[in-house]
N, C-alpha and C positions, 0 to 999 in steps of 0.2 A: 059900162059896167054894172052887170048886179046880178048877184050869187047871194043861196043860201044853202046853206051848211049847217051840223051841228060840233059843234062848241069843239068836243071830246079831242074830231075828225085835224081843227083845223089848230085848235093848240099840242097837239099830238106835231105835226108837220113843221108849227114855228117851232115849236120847241127845238126842232133837230136847228131850222135853217140860220136863225136868230144869234145863231153864237162865231155864229164865222163874224157876227158883224163885230169892229170895234170900236167898243166905247168910245172915241176921242178918233174923231176924222178930217181932215182936210178937207180932200174930197164930197163934196154933201149925199151926195146921192146913192154913194158909197153907205150907206147911216141908213138906207134905205132896205126895203125892201120889193123883190118886183111881184105883183103878183095879178095871172095874168084868168081871166077865167073862158073858160071853152069847153068845144062836149066836151076833154077826157076831164073836167071837175076844175080846177081850180091848184095851178101853179101856181108854186111859191119859189124864188128865190133869193138868195143872198152872197155875194164875192166879195174878198177883200186884195182883187186882185189876183193872188195865191189861188186861193185857195176858193170854190164852191162848192152849194151845193140848192140842186131841186131839188121837192116835193112834193107829189100830185094827191090834195086831198078831194074826197068825192063834192060833190057840190051840185046841186040844185042850178045851173045856172039860166033865166033866165033872158040874160040881156051879153051876149061880148063882149070883155074888153080888155086894157092892161093899165095898170099902171103903179108906184110908188111910194110906201108913205113908210114913214118911222117904223126900223125895224125893232128897237127894243118899248117903245112904247106900245108899238101895238101886240109882244106879246105879252105883255105889263095888265095893258086890259082883256085882251084875250085870258090873262090867269085868273081874274079878280069876278067874271064873270061866272054864275049861280050852274049847279052840274046838269045837264042836259038839258040846257038849252040850244034854241036855235038861234043860228049868229048870220047876220042880213044884210051884207058888203052895198054899196049903192055910189055910183060917183055924185055926188052932191050938184046940187041946181046953181051953186057958186065957182064958175070955175075952178078946178084946183083945192076941190077934198075931195074927202070918201069919207062916208057916214055908213058909222058900224050903229048895227041895232039890234037888239038882248030884250028879248019882255017892255022893262017898263026903262030900259038902259036904253040910253045914243050919248052919240060921241062920232065927232068930227075932228076932223084927223087933215093937217094941208101935207098935199104931195106932189110929187117931182115929177113927168111927163115920163113915161119910160124911154121912150126914144134916149134917151141919156144913160140911163143901164150899159155896162158894162157886161161883156157875156164873153167870158174864158173859154172860144178857142181853142179846145183838143189840137187842134188838126189829124191827126197819122197816128195809130196805136195799133201798133200790129202783133202787136200777144197779146193774146186772150186766155184765158183759161178759168173752171168753176173750182169754191172752193168753199165749203161745210163755214157758215157761222159763227158757229163755236170755232172749230179750227185757223178762223185766220182773229177768233177774239184769244184766243190762248197763245199762239204768238206776239199781242200785242202784248198780255199781259203780264210774262213773263222777265217779256227786255224790258218793256218800258219804263220803269225804275232805272235803268241803267245809261239813256237816254240826258248826255252834257246838259249842263247849260250855260257854256264856257260860248259865247257867242265867240272868241274869237279863230274859235276852231271849231268854223259852225258846220263842216262838214263831221261832224260829233252829233250837232245837236236833231236828231233823225234816228229811225229803223233803220238799218241796210236788210235787206230785203232778198235774199240772191238762191238760183239753183248749186247747189251743188252736192260731189259722191261722196257714201261715207256708204264704208264695207262694199262698196259695188256695187249701191244702191241711187238713183236717187232721190234727194231732200232738198224739198224751200226751208230757207233757214233763213233766223231773223237774230239778228243782232245790233247788243246797246252796247257803248260801252260812256265813260268819260274820262278814260286814261288810269282810275284809278280803281275798278270796278269793270267787269265787262261780265254779260248774260247770250249766254248763243241759245235757242234750241230750234230744233227740226221737225221735222212731221215727210209721210215719203208726198213728194213733188205731184203734184195734177197736174190731170193728162193738159197737154195746149202749154206748160208750165217750162218746161223745157227749151232751149235756149233763150230765154230770157235775159234782160240785161241784170247787170247789177245795180236797184233803184236805193237811193236813198229819203225814206219817209220822211217828212220837216213830224218836228214835235208837235204842232197846233193840228196837222192834221190827221198824225194819231190819234191823237183825241177828240177829233169828232168817227174817225171809223172806230174807236171805242164804243161809244156811243149808239152812232147807228149800227149796232150788229150784238145789241146787249139779249137779244133773243136769238136765247143759240141757237133756236130751228133757222130753219131754213138753205136757202143757196149764197155765195154771193157769187156775181162778174166781178172778176177782175180783168181791165186787158193797162198795157202801158206803150210805153216809150222812153227814150232811155231820158224823158224832159218831160213828160206829164204820166198821171196815175189817174184810174179812174173806179170806183164805186158801187155799183149798183143789186141796191136792194132792196125785192118789196115796190113801194113809190118815190121809193128817193134815192139819184144819182148824186157824188161827189166828185166833181175830180179836180183837182190840185196839180202842181207844180212839184217838179223836185227838183234836191240839193239839187245842185252843179255842183259835184266835189268829189274827188274819188277818196274810200275810204278806206283808212290801212290797212298792214297785212292782219289784220286780227289773231291768225294763227300762231304765228313765233311767238304770240304772248301767255298763248295753252300751256302750261307746262307736259312734260309727255313722263319728265325722270324723280315725279314724286313720288316719295316709298318708303313715306312717312304718316300711315294708312288710322284716321283718331273714328270710327263712331260711335253715336252720340242719340240720342234720346233725341227728338226734332225741338219737341213744346219743353221739354224739362233744360236743355241749351237755350235760348233761348226768351227761356223766363228769366234763367241767372242774371242772361248777362243785359233784362232789365233792369231786373232789381239794380246788382253793382254798375247800373250805367247811371242812376238816378244819383250821384252828388258829384258826374264825372263838366266838365267845363262846359261849354257854349259849345267852346275853336274848338275844344282838344279832344272828345270824347271816345278818348285813347281807353278797350280794355285788354291786357296787359293776359295773358292765357299760359297757365304754364303745364306741361304735361308731363306727368309721370306716369311709370307701371300702373294700366285701370285705374289713374289720377286727372280728374284736370280742376285748375283750382281758378280761379277769376277775381284776377285783382285790379280795384279804381283807385287811384289817388289821384287829389287833386289836394295840391296845397292850401286854396281857398277855406275847402272847405272840411275836407277830410278824406278818409277812404275807405273801400269796401272788400272784401272776398266774401265766395263763395266758393262751394265743393262741390263738384259731381263726379258719379264713378261715373268712367266710361269704358267707351273696350279697344284700348291703346298701348300697342307692344312696346312699340319704336323706342328711341332710347332719349331723357329728357329733355326737352328742346320750351325754352321761354319769347312764346310771339306777340304783339300784340298789332290788332284792327280797328278801325272804327269803328265804335257798338254801333251806332243809328247802319254804315253796312251794313253789317252780322245779321240783323234784324230783319232788314229787307232783302238779303237771299234768304234766309230762314223765313217765314212769311207767300218768298215765294215755290217753298219745297216741298212734293204733296202726299210721302213717302211718313211715318214714324219715326226714320231714323232719318239721320243728314250723311254721311262718308264723306269726310275734308281728310282729301293729301297734301298733309307740308313735308316742305325742304328744310329751307333753314330758315330762323328769324328776317330774313332780305330778302326772299325769292315772294313771289305769285302765287300761292296756295289755290287749290279746286275742291272749286265744293257740288255736291251730286245729289241726288236719292240715291241711291248703285250705283255702283259696277257700268254702264253703259246703256246710265237713263238719257230721257231725247233732249234735257235741258241738262246743263253746264253754265257755272258761274267761275265764276277767276276773281281773287279779291288781291289784290295788294297789302302788306304790311306795313307798318304804322311803329316807329322806333316812340319805345316806350321804359 
């Protein structure tokens, strides 16, 4: 194998694929990235057996061939090469090595045979549709924070993607929850998505898709089956296994009868929560919201360090109410809202609370209260 390509092109492709590789691997080949030089350029491929990313970089290929090299070491080398340099890759004279040259720099890396590299065979992916990169990124960004980290409830360790009916219109919905909070957002269903199975996209895959769609321009091709998903954007193709589990009926926890409406300036509310939570305990993080006519008082009490209160003017005309929330969760949701105001619908101190930008907003958030 002998190929030459620009550092920037190689670094961009490597930045996407090397993240899939776990730092610690019991299987040596999984620590490597597969390099395959051919007519289409240089193809880079990495996998952890659950997730695979393939990206092709434009290259001048003098001799076709393939090999594998340690992914993180290779990435670090390319990252530290001078901007604008041309990188030459060539199988070394010694068996089992790859020589990397750029300017006056020369590196030799040990390789493993490409024949040992596993291929994550996707099988049949019967559902296929196209979605704007900006739309896919929005579905992820508005829900990702609510993914559960609790491994015992593995079916909550991802984003539930499915097609639903909303107001007589077919929508593509993304939902995530950790049992304390829930995030849901929908967009009009793309052509071809109707009839797709509901799938749970794992947390790691979600993070890698988010990196692929950093540029909001462009269109993403999504292919899926009940067990696998493939995302193609430009020169990159991501294939991943899906979580094999049943996502709970989230509609049961979305309140419909919350009659107490609180409208508050989003930025002012977030700043006030942030300030008073400065003295909250790392374990509790509880903030009490005391609501009365057009007034909200936020209170944090920490027996070890003191207390804090702040009062802000709000639009609230229902009966007085005291309710507690995790301040971190409140701030997470406030950061997702896009409007100047937040609409918070409450029922009582023990019932789920609904947060939106406005009535009928495409994104909604549910937050369970805390005892304070």
